[in-house]
N, CA, C and O atoms as a CHARMM CRD file, in Angstrom:
* protein
*
  340
    1    1 UNK  N     43.50800  31.39300 106.06800 PROA 1      0.00000
    2    1 UNK  CA    43.93200  31.59600 107.52300 PROA 1      0.00000
    3    1 UNK  C     42.87400  32.64600 107.90900 PROA 1      0.00000
    4    1 UNK  O     42.44900  33.48100 107.11000 PROA 1      0.00000
    5    2 UNK  N     42.50000  32.54900 109.12900 PROA 2      0.00000
    6    2 UNK  CA    40.94900  33.09800 109.94400 PROA 2      0.00000
    7    2 UNK  C     41.39800  33.77600 110.91400 PROA 2      0.00000
    8    2 UNK  O     40.59100  34.09300 111.78800 PROA 2      0.00000
    9    3 UNK  N     42.86100  34.20800 111.04900 PROA 3      0.00000
   10    3 UNK  CA    43.02000  34.96700 112.42600 PROA 3      0.00000
   11    3 UNK  C     42.90300  36.69900 112.33300 PROA 3      0.00000
   12    3 UNK  O     42.52800  37.27200 111.31000 PROA 3      0.00000
   13    4 UNK  N     43.19400  37.21800 113.26500 PROA 4      0.00000
   14    4 UNK  CA    43.00100  38.73400 112.80900 PROA 4      0.00000
   15    4 UNK  C     44.61400  39.36900 113.01800 PROA 4      0.00000
   16    4 UNK  O     44.85500  40.39800 113.64800 PROA 4      0.00000
   17    5 UNK  N     45.48500  38.63500 112.44200 PROA 5      0.00000
   18    5 UNK  CA    46.63100  39.16500 112.47600 PROA 5      0.00000
   19    5 UNK  C     46.68300  39.49800 111.16400 PROA 5      0.00000
   20    5 UNK  O     45.88600  38.83100 110.50400 PROA 5      0.00000
   21    6 UNK  N     47.29000  40.24500 110.55900 PROA 6      0.00000
   22    6 UNK  CA    47.62000  40.86500 109.32900 PROA 6      0.00000
   23    6 UNK  C     48.15700  39.71200 108.62300 PROA 6      0.00000
   24    6 UNK  O     48.84700  38.86000 109.18300 PROA 6      0.00000
   25    7 UNK  N     47.77000  39.67800 107.11700 PROA 7      0.00000
   26    7 UNK  CA    48.81900  38.53800 106.16100 PROA 7      0.00000
   27    7 UNK  C     49.67500  39.35200 105.35800 PROA 7      0.00000
   28    7 UNK  O     49.59100  40.48600 104.88500 PROA 7      0.00000
   29    8 UNK  N     50.59600  38.35900 105.34300 PROA 8      0.00000
   30    8 UNK  CA    52.13300  38.61300 104.69800 PROA 8      0.00000
   31    8 UNK  C     52.48300  37.20500 103.62000 PROA 8      0.00000
   32    8 UNK  O     52.61400  36.05900 104.05100 PROA 8      0.00000
   33    9 UNK  N     52.58400  37.56200 102.27800 PROA 9      0.00000
   34    9 UNK  CA    53.34900  36.75100 101.37900 PROA 9      0.00000
   35    9 UNK  C     54.97500  36.85700 101.60900 PROA 9      0.00000
   36    9 UNK  O     55.25000  38.03000 101.86100 PROA 9      0.00000
   37   10 UNK  N     55.88500  36.20300 101.60700 PROA 10     0.00000
   38   10 UNK  CA    57.09700  36.14600 101.56600 PROA 10     0.00000
   39   10 UNK  C     57.71600  35.88700  99.92700 PROA 10     0.00000
   40   10 UNK  O     56.78500  35.09800  99.76300 PROA 10     0.00000
   41   11 UNK  N     58.12500  35.86300  99.17300 PROA 11     0.00000
   42   11 UNK  CA    58.48900  35.20200  97.84800 PROA 11     0.00000
   43   11 UNK  C     60.15600  35.70800  97.79200 PROA 11     0.00000
   44   11 UNK  O     60.62500  36.84500  97.83500 PROA 11     0.00000
   45   12 UNK  N     60.90800  34.21400  97.66300 PROA 12     0.00000
   46   12 UNK  CA    62.08500  34.66700  97.62100 PROA 12     0.00000
   47   12 UNK  C     62.30900  33.11100  96.78500 PROA 12     0.00000
   48   12 UNK  O     61.63200  32.18000  97.22000 PROA 12     0.00000
   49   13 UNK  N     63.17100  32.85600  95.69600 PROA 13     0.00000
   50   13 UNK  CA    63.85100  31.60300  95.30800 PROA 13     0.00000
   51   13 UNK  C     64.98700  31.17600  96.52200 PROA 13     0.00000
   52   13 UNK  O     65.86300  30.47800  96.01000 PROA 13     0.00000
   53   14 UNK  N     65.12800  31.31200  97.41000 PROA 14     0.00000
   54   14 UNK  CA    65.85900  30.70800  98.35700 PROA 14     0.00000
   55   14 UNK  C     65.15300  30.17900  98.93300 PROA 14     0.00000
   56   14 UNK  O     64.16500  30.88200  99.14900 PROA 14     0.00000
   57   15 UNK  N     65.08000  29.01000  99.44900 PROA 15     0.00000
   58   15 UNK  CA    64.34800  28.28800 100.62500 PROA 15     0.00000
   59   15 UNK  C     64.42600  28.82200 101.82300 PROA 15     0.00000
   60   15 UNK  O     63.54700  29.10800 102.63700 PROA 15     0.00000
   61   16 UNK  N     66.06100  28.97200 101.85600 PROA 16     0.00000
   62   16 UNK  CA    66.34900  29.10800 103.41300 PROA 16     0.00000
   63   16 UNK  C     65.96400  30.45000 104.07400 PROA 16     0.00000
   64   16 UNK  O     65.71200  30.56800 105.27300 PROA 16     0.00000
   65   17 UNK  N     65.94300  31.61000 103.01800 PROA 17     0.00000
   66   17 UNK  CA    65.82400  32.73900 103.02100 PROA 17     0.00000
   67   17 UNK  C     63.96300  32.75700 103.63600 PROA 17     0.00000
   68   17 UNK  O     63.63900  33.35600 104.66200 PROA 17     0.00000
   69   18 UNK  N     62.98100  31.99700 102.77400 PROA 18     0.00000
   70   18 UNK  CA    61.74400  32.17000 103.24000 PROA 18     0.00000
   71   18 UNK  C     61.33500  31.70000 104.94900 PROA 18     0.00000
   72   18 UNK  O     60.59300  32.22800 105.77700 PROA 18     0.00000
   73   19 UNK  N     62.15000  30.54000 104.99000 PROA 19     0.00000
   74   19 UNK  CA    62.04700  29.88200 106.14300 PROA 19     0.00000
   75   19 UNK  C     62.46100  30.71000 107.34600 PROA 19     0.00000
   76   19 UNK  O     61.68800  30.84000 108.29400 PROA 19     0.00000
   77   20 UNK  N     63.40400  31.15300 107.33400 PROA 20     0.00000
   78   20 UNK  CA    64.09100  32.15800 108.08200 PROA 20     0.00000
   79   20 UNK  C     63.18800  33.24200 108.39000 PROA 20     0.00000
   80   20 UNK  O     63.02800  33.55600 109.57000 PROA 20     0.00000
   81   21 UNK  N     62.58500  33.84500 107.47400 PROA 21     0.00000
   82   21 UNK  CA    61.60000  35.15500 107.39300 PROA 21     0.00000
   83   21 UNK  C     60.31500  34.91800 108.27200 PROA 21     0.00000
   84   21 UNK  O     59.77600  35.62200 109.12600 PROA 21     0.00000
   85   22 UNK  N     59.97000  33.47600 107.67500 PROA 22     0.00000
   86   22 UNK  CA    58.78900  33.00000 108.06500 PROA 22     0.00000
   87   22 UNK  C     58.80200  32.83500 109.74500 PROA 22     0.00000
   88   22 UNK  O     57.88900  33.27600 110.44300 PROA 22     0.00000
   89   23 UNK  N     59.92600  32.16400 110.26100 PROA 23     0.00000
   90   23 UNK  CA    60.25400  32.16100 111.66200 PROA 23     0.00000
   91   23 UNK  C     60.71100  33.25100 112.39300 PROA 23     0.00000
   92   23 UNK  O     61.08200  33.01300 113.54300 PROA 23     0.00000
   93   24 UNK  N     60.75900  34.21100 112.04900 PROA 24     0.00000
   94   24 UNK  CA    61.21300  35.32500 112.23900 PROA 24     0.00000
   95   24 UNK  C     59.74300  36.25800 112.56400 PROA 24     0.00000
   96   24 UNK  O     59.67600  36.88400 113.62200 PROA 24     0.00000
   97   25 UNK  N     58.71700  36.28700 111.67900 PROA 25     0.00000
   98   25 UNK  CA    57.73900  36.78600 111.69700 PROA 25     0.00000
   99   25 UNK  C     56.42600  36.44300 111.78000 PROA 25     0.00000
  100   25 UNK  O     55.47600  37.22000 111.69000 PROA 25     0.00000
  101   26 UNK  N     56.38600  35.28800 111.95100 PROA 26     0.00000
  102   26 UNK  CA    55.22100  34.16500 112.28200 PROA 26     0.00000
  103   26 UNK  C     54.46300  34.26300 113.56400 PROA 26     0.00000
  104   26 UNK  O     53.51600  33.51900 113.81900 PROA 26     0.00000
  105   27 UNK  N     54.93200  35.26400 114.42200 PROA 27     0.00000
  106   27 UNK  CA    54.20400  35.70900 115.40200 PROA 27     0.00000
  107   27 UNK  C     53.33000  36.77600 115.62400 PROA 27     0.00000
  108   27 UNK  O     52.47700  36.88100 116.50500 PROA 27     0.00000
  109   28 UNK  N     53.79900  37.99000 114.24100 PROA 28     0.00000
  110   28 UNK  CA    53.14600  38.96400 114.00700 PROA 28     0.00000
  111   28 UNK  C     52.23700  38.62500 112.74300 PROA 28     0.00000
  112   28 UNK  O     51.27400  39.39200 112.76000 PROA 28     0.00000
  113   29 UNK  N     52.18600  37.74900 111.63700 PROA 29     0.00000
  114   29 UNK  CA    51.72200  37.72700 110.54400 PROA 29     0.00000
  115   29 UNK  C     50.85100  36.43700 110.38400 PROA 29     0.00000
  116   29 UNK  O     51.24700  35.48800 111.06100 PROA 29     0.00000
  117   30 UNK  N     49.81200  36.23700 109.66600 PROA 30     0.00000
  118   30 UNK  CA    49.79700  34.97900 109.31600 PROA 30     0.00000
  119   30 UNK  C     50.51700  34.90000 107.74000 PROA 30     0.00000
  120   30 UNK  O     50.27300  35.67700 106.81700 PROA 30     0.00000
  121   31 UNK  N     51.50300  33.69500 107.70900 PROA 31     0.00000
  122   31 UNK  CA    52.48900  34.09000 106.76600 PROA 31     0.00000
  123   31 UNK  C     51.93700  33.00000 105.52500 PROA 31     0.00000
  124   31 UNK  O     51.33700  31.96600 105.81900 PROA 31     0.00000
  125   32 UNK  N     52.23300  33.39500 104.11800 PROA 32     0.00000
  126   32 UNK  CA    52.04100  32.55500 103.04400 PROA 32     0.00000
  127   32 UNK  C     53.52700  32.85700 102.49100 PROA 32     0.00000
  128   32 UNK  O     54.12500  33.92600 102.61800 PROA 32     0.00000
  129   33 UNK  N     54.10300  31.42700 101.70700 PROA 33     0.00000
  130   33 UNK  CA    55.13100  31.58600 101.06500 PROA 33     0.00000
  131   33 UNK  C     55.06300  31.01400  99.69100 PROA 33     0.00000
  132   33 UNK  O     54.42200  30.02900  99.32400 PROA 33     0.00000
  133   34 UNK  N     56.08300  32.05500  98.77200 PROA 34     0.00000
  134   34 UNK  CA    56.20400  31.61400  96.86800 PROA 34     0.00000
  135   34 UNK  C     57.60500  31.32100  96.92600 PROA 34     0.00000
  136   34 UNK  O     58.27500  31.91100  97.77400 PROA 34     0.00000
  137   35 UNK  N     58.28500  30.29400  95.96100 PROA 35     0.00000
  138   35 UNK  CA    59.52000  31.09400  95.65800 PROA 35     0.00000
  139   35 UNK  C     59.37100  31.62800  94.31900 PROA 35     0.00000
  140   35 UNK  O     60.29700  32.29300  93.85500 PROA 35     0.00000
  141   36 UNK  N     58.29500  31.41600  93.62300 PROA 36     0.00000
  142   36 UNK  CA    58.45700  32.55900  92.18700 PROA 36     0.00000
  143   36 UNK  C     57.12300  33.35700  91.96000 PROA 36     0.00000
  144   36 UNK  O     56.09000  33.34800  92.63000 PROA 36     0.00000
  145   37 UNK  N     57.43400  34.02000  90.86800 PROA 37     0.00000
  146   37 UNK  CA    56.20300  34.87800  90.33700 PROA 37     0.00000
  147   37 UNK  C     55.08300  33.90000  90.42700 PROA 37     0.00000
  148   37 UNK  O     54.39000  33.97000  91.44200 PROA 37     0.00000
  149   38 UNK  N     54.85100  33.18100  89.71200 PROA 38     0.00000
  150   38 UNK  CA    53.69500  32.08200  89.30400 PROA 38     0.00000
  151   38 UNK  C     52.83400  31.67900  90.69200 PROA 38     0.00000
  152   38 UNK  O     51.61900  31.82300  90.82500 PROA 38     0.00000
  153   39 UNK  N     53.83600  31.09800  91.76600 PROA 39     0.00000
  154   39 UNK  CA    53.25000  30.78800  93.00500 PROA 39     0.00000
  155   39 UNK  C     52.58400  31.87000  93.66800 PROA 39     0.00000
  156   39 UNK  O     51.43800  31.69800  94.08500 PROA 39     0.00000
  157   40 UNK  N     53.30800  33.21500  93.84600 PROA 40     0.00000
  158   40 UNK  CA    53.13500  34.37300  94.45800 PROA 40     0.00000
  159   40 UNK  C     52.06600  35.07700  93.88300 PROA 40     0.00000
  160   40 UNK  O     51.56100  35.99300  94.53200 PROA 40     0.00000
  161   41 UNK  N     51.44600  34.66500  92.25300 PROA 41     0.00000
  162   41 UNK  CA    50.42500  35.33800  91.84000 PROA 41     0.00000
  163   41 UNK  C     49.49600  34.46200  92.19000 PROA 41     0.00000
  164   41 UNK  O     48.53000  34.98000  92.75000 PROA 41     0.00000
  165   42 UNK  N     49.44600  33.09900  92.03000 PROA 42     0.00000
  166   42 UNK  CA    48.37100  32.13700  92.86900 PROA 42     0.00000
  167   42 UNK  C     47.83900  32.50400  94.13200 PROA 42     0.00000
  168   42 UNK  O     46.65500  32.53500  94.46700 PROA 42     0.00000
  169   43 UNK  N     48.83200  32.77300  94.78100 PROA 43     0.00000
  170   43 UNK  CA    48.51900  33.24200  96.46400 PROA 43     0.00000
  171   43 UNK  C     47.66300  34.65800  96.46200 PROA 43     0.00000
  172   43 UNK  O     46.58900  34.93600  96.99700 PROA 43     0.00000
  173   44 UNK  N     48.63900  35.50600  95.58200 PROA 44     0.00000
  174   44 UNK  CA    47.57500  36.72100  95.54600 PROA 44     0.00000
  175   44 UNK  C     46.23400  37.12100  95.09300 PROA 44     0.00000
  176   44 UNK  O     45.51600  38.10400  95.27200 PROA 44     0.00000
  177   45 UNK  N     46.13200  35.82600  94.33200 PROA 45     0.00000
  178   45 UNK  CA    44.41700  35.62700  93.73000 PROA 45     0.00000
  179   45 UNK  C     43.65800  35.05900  94.32600 PROA 45     0.00000
  180   45 UNK  O     42.48300  35.40800  94.21300 PROA 45     0.00000
  181   46 UNK  N     44.01600  33.90400  95.24600 PROA 46     0.00000
  182   46 UNK  CA    43.12100  33.55300  95.70800 PROA 46     0.00000
  183   46 UNK  C     42.95400  34.08200  97.87700 PROA 46     0.00000
  184   46 UNK  O     42.16400  33.59000  98.68200 PROA 46     0.00000
  185   47 UNK  N     43.63800  34.78200  98.04500 PROA 47     0.00000
  186   47 UNK  CA    44.13200  35.32900  99.48200 PROA 47     0.00000
  187   47 UNK  C     44.29500  36.71800  99.65400 PROA 47     0.00000
  188   47 UNK  O     45.07000  37.28400  98.88300 PROA 47     0.00000
  189   48 UNK  N     43.62800  37.47200 100.64700 PROA 48     0.00000
  190   48 UNK  CA    43.63500  39.11800 100.63800 PROA 48     0.00000
  191   48 UNK  C     45.07700  39.05100 101.47600 PROA 48     0.00000
  192   48 UNK  O     45.16800  38.74100 102.66400 PROA 48     0.00000
  193   49 UNK  N     46.06200  39.37100 100.69200 PROA 49     0.00000
  194   49 UNK  CA    47.36400  39.72500 101.19000 PROA 49     0.00000
  195   49 UNK  C     47.58000  41.45200 101.79700 PROA 49     0.00000
  196   49 UNK  O     47.30500  42.41200 101.07700 PROA 49     0.00000
  197   50 UNK  N     48.00500  41.57200 102.93300 PROA 50     0.00000
  198   50 UNK  CA    48.10200  42.79400 103.58900 PROA 50     0.00000
  199   50 UNK  C     49.69700  43.55900 103.04100 PROA 50     0.00000
  200   50 UNK  O     49.78400  44.66100 102.49800 PROA 50     0.00000
  201   51 UNK  N     50.81400  42.65600 103.35200 PROA 51     0.00000
  202   51 UNK  CA    52.09300  42.88800 102.97100 PROA 51     0.00000
  203   51 UNK  C     52.48100  41.63700 102.01200 PROA 51     0.00000
  204   51 UNK  O     52.21700  40.44000 102.12200 PROA 51     0.00000
  205   52 UNK  N     53.33900  42.49300 100.85200 PROA 52     0.00000
  206   52 UNK  CA    53.85400  41.83400 100.06400 PROA 52     0.00000
  207   52 UNK  C     55.45300  41.65500 100.21700 PROA 52     0.00000
  208   52 UNK  O     56.01700  42.70900  99.92300 PROA 52     0.00000
  209   53 UNK  N     56.19300  40.80800 100.52700 PROA 53     0.00000
  210   53 UNK  CA    57.75700  40.81000 100.89700 PROA 53     0.00000
  211   53 UNK  C     58.46900  40.04800  99.67800 PROA 53     0.00000
  212   53 UNK  O     58.29400  38.83000  99.64800 PROA 53     0.00000
  213   54 UNK  N     59.31200  40.66900  98.59200 PROA 54     0.00000
  214   54 UNK  CA    59.73700  39.84500  97.69300 PROA 54     0.00000
  215   54 UNK  C     60.79600  40.32200  97.47600 PROA 54     0.00000
  216   54 UNK  O     60.97800  41.52800  97.64300 PROA 54     0.00000
  217   55 UNK  N     61.84000  39.43400  97.01600 PROA 55     0.00000
  218   55 UNK  CA    63.39700  39.78400  96.66900 PROA 55     0.00000
  219   55 UNK  C     63.38500  40.11100  95.19300 PROA 55     0.00000
  220   55 UNK  O     62.64900  39.60200  94.34800 PROA 55     0.00000
  221   56 UNK  N     64.56500  41.29000  94.95900 PROA 56     0.00000
  222   56 UNK  CA    64.18500  41.89100  93.73800 PROA 56     0.00000
  223   56 UNK  C     64.45600  40.98300  92.65100 PROA 56     0.00000
  224   56 UNK  O     63.78300  41.19900  91.64400 PROA 56     0.00000
  225   57 UNK  N     65.47900  39.77600  92.58200 PROA 57     0.00000
  226   57 UNK  CA    65.57500  39.09500  91.13000 PROA 57     0.00000
  227   57 UNK  C     65.00800  37.46400  92.10700 PROA 57     0.00000
  228   57 UNK  O     65.00200  37.04800  93.26500 PROA 57     0.00000
  229   58 UNK  N     64.67100  37.09000  90.97400 PROA 58     0.00000
  230   58 UNK  CA    63.84300  35.55900  91.38900 PROA 58     0.00000
  231   58 UNK  C     64.37800  34.58300  90.40800 PROA 58     0.00000
  232   58 UNK  O     63.80300  34.26700  89.36600 PROA 58     0.00000
  233   59 UNK  N     65.29800  34.21800  90.73800 PROA 59     0.00000
  234   59 UNK  CA    66.06400  33.21400  89.75200 PROA 59     0.00000
  235   59 UNK  C     65.98700  34.19200  88.14900 PROA 59     0.00000
  236   59 UNK  O     66.67100  35.19800  87.96000 PROA 59     0.00000
  237   60 UNK  N     65.31500  33.79500  87.45700 PROA 60     0.00000
  238   60 UNK  CA    65.44100  34.26500  86.20600 PROA 60     0.00000
  239   60 UNK  C     64.25700  35.72700  85.65400 PROA 60     0.00000
  240   60 UNK  O     64.17700  36.47000  84.67600 PROA 60     0.00000
  241   61 UNK  N     63.41800  35.50100  87.10700 PROA 61     0.00000
  242   61 UNK  CA    62.02100  36.52500  87.23800 PROA 61     0.00000
  243   61 UNK  C     62.53500  37.93900  87.61300 PROA 61     0.00000
  244   61 UNK  O     63.74700  38.06100  87.79100 PROA 61     0.00000
  245   62 UNK  N     61.70900  39.04700  87.75400 PROA 62     0.00000
  246   62 UNK  CA    62.25900  40.27600  88.37000 PROA 62     0.00000
  247   62 UNK  C     60.78500  40.46800  89.11800 PROA 62     0.00000
  248   62 UNK  O     59.61600  40.30500  88.76500 PROA 62     0.00000
  249   63 UNK  N     61.38900  40.85900  90.21800 PROA 63     0.00000
  250   63 UNK  CA    60.52500  40.86600  91.67600 PROA 63     0.00000
  251   63 UNK  C     59.62100  42.17100  91.42500 PROA 63     0.00000
  252   63 UNK  O     58.52600  42.24600  91.98200 PROA 63     0.00000
  253   64 UNK  N     60.02600  43.07400  90.68600 PROA 64     0.00000
  254   64 UNK  CA    59.49500  44.59100  90.30500 PROA 64     0.00000
  255   64 UNK  C     58.24000  44.15200  89.85500 PROA 64     0.00000
  256   64 UNK  O     57.17900  44.41200  90.42300 PROA 64     0.00000
  257   65 UNK  N     58.40000  43.30400  88.55300 PROA 65     0.00000
  258   65 UNK  CA    57.34000  42.81700  87.82400 PROA 65     0.00000
  259   65 UNK  C     55.76200  42.43700  88.80100 PROA 65     0.00000
  260   65 UNK  O     54.57100  42.52200  88.50100 PROA 65     0.00000
  261   66 UNK  N     56.42900  42.03800  89.95000 PROA 66     0.00000
  262   66 UNK  CA    55.49500  41.02100  90.71500 PROA 66     0.00000
  263   66 UNK  C     54.69400  42.16500  91.41400 PROA 66     0.00000
  264   66 UNK  O     53.49200  42.25500  91.66600 PROA 66     0.00000
  265   67 UNK  N     55.65800  42.94600  91.63100 PROA 67     0.00000
  266   67 UNK  CA    55.13800  43.98200  92.65700 PROA 67     0.00000
  267   67 UNK  C     53.86400  44.94500  91.72000 PROA 67     0.00000
  268   67 UNK  O     52.87400  45.36100  92.32300 PROA 67     0.00000
  269   68 UNK  N     54.01200  45.15200  90.55900 PROA 68     0.00000
  270   68 UNK  CA    53.70900  46.01900  89.51100 PROA 68     0.00000
  271   68 UNK  C     52.12600  45.18200  89.60400 PROA 68     0.00000
  272   68 UNK  O     51.05000  45.69300  89.91600 PROA 68     0.00000
  273   69 UNK  N     52.30800  44.23200  89.35300 PROA 69     0.00000
  274   69 UNK  CA    51.26400  43.13400  88.97000 PROA 69     0.00000
  275   69 UNK  C     50.09800  42.88500  90.50800 PROA 69     0.00000
  276   69 UNK  O     48.87400  42.75300  90.47200 PROA 69     0.00000
  277   70 UNK  N     50.74200  42.88800  91.38100 PROA 70     0.00000
  278   70 UNK  CA    50.07500  43.21600  92.71700 PROA 70     0.00000
  279   70 UNK  C     49.24500  44.69600  93.08600 PROA 70     0.00000
  280   70 UNK  O     48.11400  44.86200  93.54300 PROA 70     0.00000
  281   71 UNK  N     50.10100  45.49800  92.76300 PROA 71     0.00000
  282   71 UNK  CA    49.34000  46.74200  93.05900 PROA 71     0.00000
  283   71 UNK  C     48.24000  47.08700  91.92400 PROA 71     0.00000
  284   71 UNK  O     47.65900  48.16800  91.83100 PROA 71     0.00000
  285   72 UNK  N     48.10300  46.22200  91.27000 PROA 72     0.00000
  286   72 UNK  CA    46.46500  46.43800  90.22700 PROA 72     0.00000
  287   72 UNK  C     45.72000  45.78500  90.49900 PROA 72     0.00000
  288   72 UNK  O     44.65100  45.87900  89.89600 PROA 72     0.00000
  289   73 UNK  N     45.91100  44.52400  91.80400 PROA 73     0.00000
  290   73 UNK  CA    44.52000  43.76800  92.06800 PROA 73     0.00000
  291   73 UNK  C     43.88100  44.69700  92.78600 PROA 73     0.00000
  292   73 UNK  O     44.33000  45.83500  92.92000 PROA 73     0.00000
  293   74 UNK  N     42.57300  44.21600  93.40800 PROA 74     0.00000
  294   74 UNK  CA    41.55500  44.65800  93.82800 PROA 74     0.00000
  295   74 UNK  C     41.94500  45.06100  95.39500 PROA 74     0.00000
  296   74 UNK  O     41.74200  46.18800  95.84700 PROA 74     0.00000
  297   75 UNK  N     42.49500  44.04600  96.10200 PROA 75     0.00000
  298   75 UNK  CA    43.00500  44.36500  97.02800 PROA 75     0.00000
  299   75 UNK  C     44.48200  44.59300  97.50200 PROA 75     0.00000
  300   75 UNK  O     45.15500  44.01100  98.35300 PROA 75     0.00000
  301   76 UNK  N     44.76000  45.65900  96.64600 PROA 76     0.00000
  302   76 UNK  CA    46.53100  45.49400  96.77200 PROA 76     0.00000
  303   76 UNK  C     47.33700  45.76900  98.04600 PROA 76     0.00000
  304   76 UNK  O     47.15700  46.68500  98.84800 PROA 76     0.00000
  305   77 UNK  N     48.25800  44.80200  98.07700 PROA 77     0.00000
  306   77 UNK  CA    48.97300  44.72700  99.32800 PROA 77     0.00000
  307   77 UNK  C     50.20300  46.30900  99.60400 PROA 77     0.00000
  308   77 UNK  O     50.43400  47.16300  98.74700 PROA 77     0.00000
  309   78 UNK  N     50.58000  46.28400 100.51900 PROA 78     0.00000
  310   78 UNK  CA    51.59300  47.04900 100.67200 PROA 78     0.00000
  311   78 UNK  C     52.83100  46.35200 100.14800 PROA 78     0.00000
  312   78 UNK  O     53.01400  45.18300 100.48800 PROA 78     0.00000
  313   79 UNK  N     53.60600  46.89600  99.43500 PROA 79     0.00000
  314   79 UNK  CA    54.81100  46.02900  98.71100 PROA 79     0.00000
  315   79 UNK  C     55.96900  46.43600  99.29600 PROA 79     0.00000
  316   79 UNK  O     56.09800  47.63300  99.55000 PROA 79     0.00000
  317   80 UNK  N     57.29100  45.25900  99.69400 PROA 80     0.00000
  318   80 UNK  CA    58.52000  45.80500  99.90200 PROA 80     0.00000
  319   80 UNK  C     59.43300  44.84300  99.28700 PROA 80     0.00000
  320   80 UNK  O     59.22300  43.63300  99.20300 PROA 80     0.00000
  321   81 UNK  N     60.58300  45.54600  98.81400 PROA 81     0.00000
  322   81 UNK  CA    61.28700  44.78100  97.65900 PROA 81     0.00000
  323   81 UNK  C     62.61400  44.74300  98.61600 PROA 81     0.00000
  324   81 UNK  O     63.17900  45.64700  99.23200 PROA 81     0.00000
  325   82 UNK  N     62.90200  43.27700  98.49300 PROA 82     0.00000
  326   82 UNK  CA    64.37900  43.27400  99.35900 PROA 82     0.00000
  327   82 UNK  C     65.31600  43.16400  97.86100 PROA 82     0.00000
  328   82 UNK  O     65.05000  42.73300  96.73900 PROA 82     0.00000
  329   83 UNK  N     66.74800  43.90000  98.59300 PROA 83     0.00000
  330   83 UNK  CA    67.63000  43.67300  97.72600 PROA 83     0.00000
  331   83 UNK  C     68.87700  43.03300  98.19000 PROA 83     0.00000
  332   83 UNK  O     68.65700  42.84900  99.38700 PROA 83     0.00000
  333   84 UNK  N     70.06300  42.58800  97.92900 PROA 84     0.00000
  334   84 UNK  CA    71.07200  42.66100  97.95000 PROA 84     0.00000
  335   84 UNK  C     72.10200  43.62800  98.30900 PROA 84     0.00000
  336   84 UNK  O     72.27100  44.50600  97.46300 PROA 84     0.00000
  337   85 UNK  N     72.73800  43.68100  99.21400 PROA 85     0.00000
  338   85 UNK  CA    73.68000  44.54500  99.58000 PROA 85     0.00000
  339   85 UNK  C     75.09000  44.02900  98.78800 PROA 85     0.00000
  340   85 UNK  O     76.14400  44.64600  98.93900 PROA 85     0.00000
Protein backbone atom coordinates (compact mmCIF):
# COMPACT_ATOMS: atom_id res chain seq x y z
CA UNK A 1 0.00 0.00 0.00
CA UNK A 2 1.31 3.41 -0.84
CA UNK A 3 -0.65 5.98 1.12
CA UNK A 4 0.31 8.38 3.85
CA UNK A 5 -1.86 6.58 6.41
CA UNK A 6 -0.19 4.43 9.06
CA UNK A 7 -0.29 0.67 8.52
CA UNK A 8 -2.16 -1.70 10.81
CA UNK A 9 -1.91 -5.48 11.00
CA UNK A 10 -4.94 -7.17 12.60
CA UNK A 11 -4.31 -10.75 13.74
CA UNK A 12 -7.25 -12.82 14.97
CA UNK A 13 -8.42 -16.35 14.25
CA UNK A 14 -12.06 -15.20 14.13
CA UNK A 15 -12.98 -13.91 10.67
CA UNK A 16 -15.88 -11.79 11.94
CA UNK A 17 -13.54 -10.02 14.38
CA UNK A 18 -10.97 -9.31 11.64
CA UNK A 19 -13.67 -8.06 9.29
CA UNK A 20 -15.33 -5.90 11.94
CA UNK A 21 -12.08 -4.27 13.00
CA UNK A 22 -11.15 -3.68 9.36
CA UNK A 23 -14.45 -1.90 8.68
CA UNK A 24 -14.12 0.15 11.85
CA UNK A 25 -10.54 1.29 11.21
CA UNK A 26 -10.12 1.34 7.42
CA UNK A 27 -10.58 5.11 7.16
CA UNK A 28 -7.61 5.76 9.47
CA UNK A 29 -5.19 2.95 8.49
CA UNK A 30 -3.92 0.91 5.58
CA UNK A 31 -4.98 -2.49 6.90
CA UNK A 32 -3.50 -5.95 6.57
CA UNK A 33 -5.07 -9.00 8.21
CA UNK A 34 -3.87 -12.44 9.25
CA UNK A 35 -5.63 -15.39 10.87
CA UNK A 36 -2.57 -16.89 12.55
CA UNK A 37 1.02 -16.24 13.58
CA UNK A 38 2.45 -17.63 10.33
CA UNK A 39 0.36 -15.28 8.24
CA UNK A 40 1.20 -12.37 10.50
CA UNK A 41 4.94 -13.04 10.25
CA UNK A 42 4.66 -13.16 6.45
CA UNK A 43 3.11 -9.69 6.48
CA UNK A 44 5.61 -8.34 9.00
CA UNK A 45 8.53 -9.57 6.90
CA UNK A 46 7.36 -7.94 3.65
CA UNK A 47 5.54 -4.78 4.86
CA UNK A 48 6.48 -1.94 7.17
CA UNK A 49 3.75 -2.21 9.82
CA UNK A 50 3.23 0.65 12.27
CA UNK A 51 0.67 -0.96 14.58
CA UNK A 52 0.07 -4.64 15.37
CA UNK A 53 -3.27 -5.56 16.93
CA UNK A 54 -3.45 -9.19 17.99
CA UNK A 55 -5.61 -11.39 20.14
CA UNK A 56 -4.00 -13.20 23.10
CA UNK A 57 -5.15 -16.64 21.91
CA UNK A 58 -4.97 -17.52 18.24
CA UNK A 59 -6.33 -21.06 18.17
CA UNK A 60 -3.52 -23.09 19.70
CA UNK A 61 -1.02 -20.26 19.25
CA UNK A 62 0.03 -17.52 21.64
CA UNK A 63 -0.34 -13.89 20.56
CA UNK A 64 2.35 -12.88 23.05
CA UNK A 65 4.88 -14.99 21.12
CA UNK A 66 3.94 -13.03 18.00
CA UNK A 67 4.50 -9.72 19.78
CA UNK A 68 7.89 -10.87 21.06
CA UNK A 69 8.96 -11.75 17.51
CA UNK A 70 7.55 -8.54 16.05
CA UNK A 71 9.47 -6.40 18.55
CA UNK A 72 12.75 -7.95 17.35
CA UNK A 73 12.16 -6.90 13.74
CA UNK A 74 14.12 -3.98 12.22
CA UNK A 75 10.95 -1.84 12.02
CA UNK A 76 9.20 -2.98 15.20
CA UNK A 77 5.53 -1.99 15.27
CA UNK A 78 3.64 -0.68 18.26
CA UNK A 79 1.90 -3.77 19.64
CA UNK A 80 -1.51 -4.02 21.28
CA UNK A 81 -2.89 -7.25 22.77
CA UNK A 82 -6.64 -7.90 22.84
CA UNK A 83 -8.04 -10.22 25.51
CA UNK A 84 -11.49 -11.53 26.23
CA UNK A 85 -13.19 -10.36 29.36
